[in-house]
C-alpha positions as CSV (number, residue, x, y, z in Angstrom):
1,X,160.5,187.1,115.2
2,X,159.3,183.2,114.6
3,X,156.6,184.5,112.6
4,X,158.8,186.1,110.5
5,X,161.4,183.2,110.0
6,X,157.9,180.6,109.6
7,X,156.7,183.0,106.3
8,X,160.2,183.2,105.0
9,X,160.7,179.3,105.2
10,X,157.1,178.9,103.9
11,X,158.3,180.9,100.8
12,X,161.2,179.0,100.3
13,X,159.8,176.1,100.6
14,X,157.0,177.4,97.9
15,X,160.0,178.5,95.8
16,X,161.7,175.5,95.8
17,X,158.8,173.2,95.1
18,X,158.3,175.3,91.7
19,X,162.1,174.4,90.9
20,X,161.3,170.3,91.8
21,X,157.8,170.3,91.1
22,X,158.8,169.9,87.1
23,X,161.2,166.8,88.0
24,X,158.8,164.9,90.0
25,X,156.4,164.8,86.8
26,X,158.9,163.9,85.2
27,X,159.1,160.7,86.9
28,X,155.5,160.8,87.4
29,X,155.4,160.5,83.5
30,X,158.1,158.0,82.6
31,X,157.3,155.6,84.9
32,X,154.5,153.2,84.4
33,X,154.3,150.9,88.3
34,X,155.0,151.4,91.7
35,X,154.1,149.6,94.9
36,X,150.4,150.4,96.1
37,X,150.1,150.6,99.8
38,X,147.0,150.2,100.9
39,X,145.8,150.0,105.1
40,X,145.0,145.9,105.7
41,X,142.3,144.8,106.6
42,X,143.4,142.0,108.4
43,X,146.1,143.5,110.1
44,X,144.5,147.0,111.2
45,X,147.5,149.9,111.4
46,X,149.6,147.8,109.3
47,X,150.4,149.1,105.6
48,X,150.2,146.6,102.9
49,X,152.3,146.6,99.6
50,X,152.0,145.2,96.4
51,X,152.8,146.4,92.5
52,X,150.5,147.8,89.9
53,X,150.8,149.3,86.5
54,X,149.5,152.8,86.1
55,X,149.0,155.9,83.7
56,X,147.9,158.7,84.3
57,X,144.4,160.2,83.6
58,X,143.0,164.2,81.6
59,X,144.4,166.3,85.1
60,X,147.5,163.7,85.6
61,X,145.8,161.9,88.2
62,X,147.2,157.5,88.4
63,X,144.3,154.9,86.9
64,X,145.4,151.8,88.1
65,X,143.3,148.2,87.4
66,X,142.6,146.0,90.2
67,X,140.5,142.9,91.2
68,X,137.9,143.1,93.5
69,X,139.4,139.8,94.9
70,X,142.4,141.6,95.8
71,X,143.6,142.2,98.9
72,X,144.8,145.3,98.4
73,X,142.0,146.2,96.7
74,X,139.3,144.9,99.9
75,X,141.4,147.0,101.9
76,X,140.8,150.1,99.0
77,X,136.9,149.6,100.3
78,X,137.2,149.9,103.7
79,X,140.1,152.6,103.7
80,X,140.6,154.5,100.4
81,X,143.6,156.6,102.0
82,X,146.6,155.0,99.9
83,X,150.1,156.2,98.3
84,X,151.8,155.1,95.4
85,X,155.5,154.7,95.3
86,X,157.4,154.9,92.1
87,X,161.8,154.7,91.7
88,X,163.8,155.8,88.8
89,X,164.2,153.0,86.4
90,X,167.4,151.9,84.7
91,X,170.0,153.1,87.9
92,X,172.7,151.4,89.0
93,X,172.5,152.3,92.9
94,X,168.8,152.8,93.6
95,X,169.3,155.1,96.9
96,X,170.7,157.6,94.1
97,X,167.8,157.6,91.8
98,X,165.0,159.6,91.9
99,X,161.5,158.7,94.2
100,X,158.5,159.7,94.2
101,X,155.2,159.1,96.7
102,X,152.3,159.8,95.7
103,X,149.9,159.8,98.4
104,X,145.8,160.5,97.5
105,X,142.8,158.9,97.8
106,X,141.4,155.9,95.7
107,X,137.9,156.2,94.6
108,X,136.6,153.5,91.1
109,X,136.6,155.4,88.2
110,X,132.7,156.2,87.7
111,X,130.8,158.3,84.8
112,X,131.6,159.7,81.9
113,X,135.1,159.2,81.8
114,X,134.8,156.1,82.5
115,X,135.1,155.0,78.7
116,X,138.0,157.1,77.9
117,X,140.3,156.5,80.7
118,X,139.7,152.7,80.2
119,X,140.7,153.0,76.4
120,X,144.1,155.0,77.4
121,X,144.8,152.4,80.0
122,X,144.0,149.6,77.3
123,X,146.4,151.6,75.2
124,X,149.5,151.3,77.6
125,X,148.7,147.9,79.1
126,X,146.8,146.0,76.3
127,X,147.3,142.8,77.4
128,X,145.4,143.9,80.3
129,X,142.3,144.5,78.2
130,X,139.4,142.2,79.1
131,X,140.5,141.9,82.9
132,X,137.4,143.7,84.3
133,X,134.8,141.2,82.3
134,X,136.9,137.8,83.1
135,X,137.8,138.2,86.8
136,X,136.0,141.4,88.3
137,X,138.5,144.1,87.5
138,X,137.6,147.5,87.9
139,X,139.6,150.9,87.7
140,X,140.6,153.2,90.2
141,X,141.7,156.8,90.7
142,X,144.5,158.3,93.1
143,X,143.1,161.4,93.7
144,X,146.5,163.5,95.2
145,X,146.7,164.9,98.4
146,X,150.1,165.7,98.2
147,X,153.6,164.0,97.1
148,X,157.0,163.2,98.5
149,X,159.7,163.3,95.9
150,X,163.6,162.7,96.6
151,X,165.8,163.4,93.7
152,X,169.1,162.9,94.9
153,X,171.0,163.3,98.2
154,X,169.4,166.4,100.1
155,X,166.7,167.1,97.6
156,X,164.1,166.0,99.7
157,X,160.6,167.4,98.8
158,X,156.7,167.3,99.3
159,X,155.1,168.6,96.5
160,X,152.0,170.3,96.5
161,X,148.8,168.7,94.1
162,X,148.6,171.4,91.8
163,X,152.3,171.7,91.3
164,X,153.0,167.9,89.7
165,X,149.8,167.4,88.5
166,X,148.6,168.9,85.1
167,X,145.8,168.0,82.5
168,X,146.5,166.4,79.3
169,X,144.6,168.7,76.6
170,X,144.5,165.6,74.3
171,X,142.4,163.3,76.2
172,X,139.9,161.0,75.0
173,X,138.8,161.3,71.6
174,X,141.5,163.7,70.3
175,X,144.5,161.8,71.7
176,X,142.8,158.3,70.5
177,X,142.9,159.7,66.7
178,X,146.6,161.3,66.9
179,X,147.6,158.0,68.3
180,X,145.8,155.7,65.7
181,X,147.3,158.2,62.9
182,X,150.6,157.8,63.8
183,X,150.4,153.9,64.2
184,X,148.6,153.3,61.2
185,X,150.3,156.3,58.8
186,X,153.5,156.8,60.4
187,X,155.6,153.8,61.7
188,X,158.9,154.5,60.3
189,X,158.2,157.9,62.4
190,X,158.2,155.9,65.9
191,X,161.2,154.1,64.6
192,X,163.5,157.5,64.1
193,X,162.3,159.1,67.8
194,X,163.8,155.6,69.3
195,X,166.5,155.5,67.1
196,X,167.2,159.7,68.2
197,X,166.9,158.8,71.5
198,X,168.5,155.7,72.3
199,X,165.6,153.4,72.8
200,X,166.8,150.1,71.5
201,X,164.1,148.5,69.4
202,X,164.2,144.2,69.0
203,X,164.5,142.9,65.4
204,X,160.4,142.6,63.9
205,X,159.3,144.6,66.3
206,X,157.3,147.8,65.6
207,X,156.8,150.4,68.1
208,X,153.5,151.8,68.7
209,X,152.3,155.5,70.7
210,X,150.9,154.7,73.7
211,X,149.4,158.3,74.4
212,X,150.5,161.8,74.0
213,X,150.2,164.6,76.7
214,X,151.6,168.3,76.3
215,X,155.0,167.2,77.7
216,X,155.5,163.9,75.2
217,X,155.2,160.7,73.9
218,X,154.3,157.4,75.3
219,X,156.1,154.2,73.4
220,X,155.0,150.7,73.6
221,X,157.7,148.2,72.5
222,X,156.5,145.2,73.0
223,X,155.1,145.0,76.8
224,X,158.4,148.1,77.7
225,X,156.5,151.3,77.7
226,X,159.1,154.2,77.6
227,X,158.9,157.8,77.5
228,X,160.4,160.4,74.5
229,X,159.8,164.6,76.0
230,X,159.0,167.4,74.1
231,X,161.9,169.9,73.8
232,X,158.9,172.6,75.0
233,X,155.3,171.7,75.9
234,X,152.7,171.7,73.3
235,X,149.1,172.7,73.7
236,X,147.2,172.2,70.5
237,X,147.0,169.2,68.0
238,X,148.7,171.6,65.4
239,X,151.1,172.3,68.0
240,X,152.0,168.5,68.9
241,X,152.1,167.6,65.0
242,X,154.8,170.6,64.7
243,X,157.1,168.8,67.7
244,X,156.3,165.0,65.8
245,X,157.6,166.5,62.5
246,X,161.0,168.1,64.0
247,X,161.8,165.0,65.8
248,X,161.4,162.7,62.7
249,X,163.9,165.4,61.0
250,X,166.1,165.3,63.5
251,X,166.7,162.1,63.9
């Protein structure tokens, strides 16, 4: 009987994860900084927390830019096991907002995708461009093991890495081309997206597209990043164009 109960519990958990995972992924996509917890070298056995911005790579894994002089980087170099905790912005009570703890292993970004990762990160955080040259900064990828999502009272779930991660079909040159095209030729549409979604734009400031994926776009307004989701996912540049045109017409 115990085995049956265990099987039923596992099935229920998997079903719940399929329901919860889109919410968890939505939070991951719409927040841009979190608390990075590393294993302290100075105080063995104790966690060490620090705040760090992030964006996602082609497989939906967080990318962070950290200095070799920082304590958290030295901790990672000794033990790559980390977590990144995100909290929902703009809520009156942090206890009622959504939270996500991304648990994984942090490794320096190297290889063929290093340049594309850097280009995407700098579109999201242009003020940080050149950090790795002047202050010995490097990009690290936090490869997921599992995630813990809290979506409100009683809605607490572990989410598998496969359910929360997602490939960006536009990552790299395709995304860069789409972003540049929107920023150079369709600035009026970017303003319309903000108006349509109640995003405040200071007078004299032009929103810029920072990124696009199958589920929405990221806009940069001065140093503030905002997420605007598509009504339905897109998988090709043509579908993305249709979605962007429809959004502009609806504004």
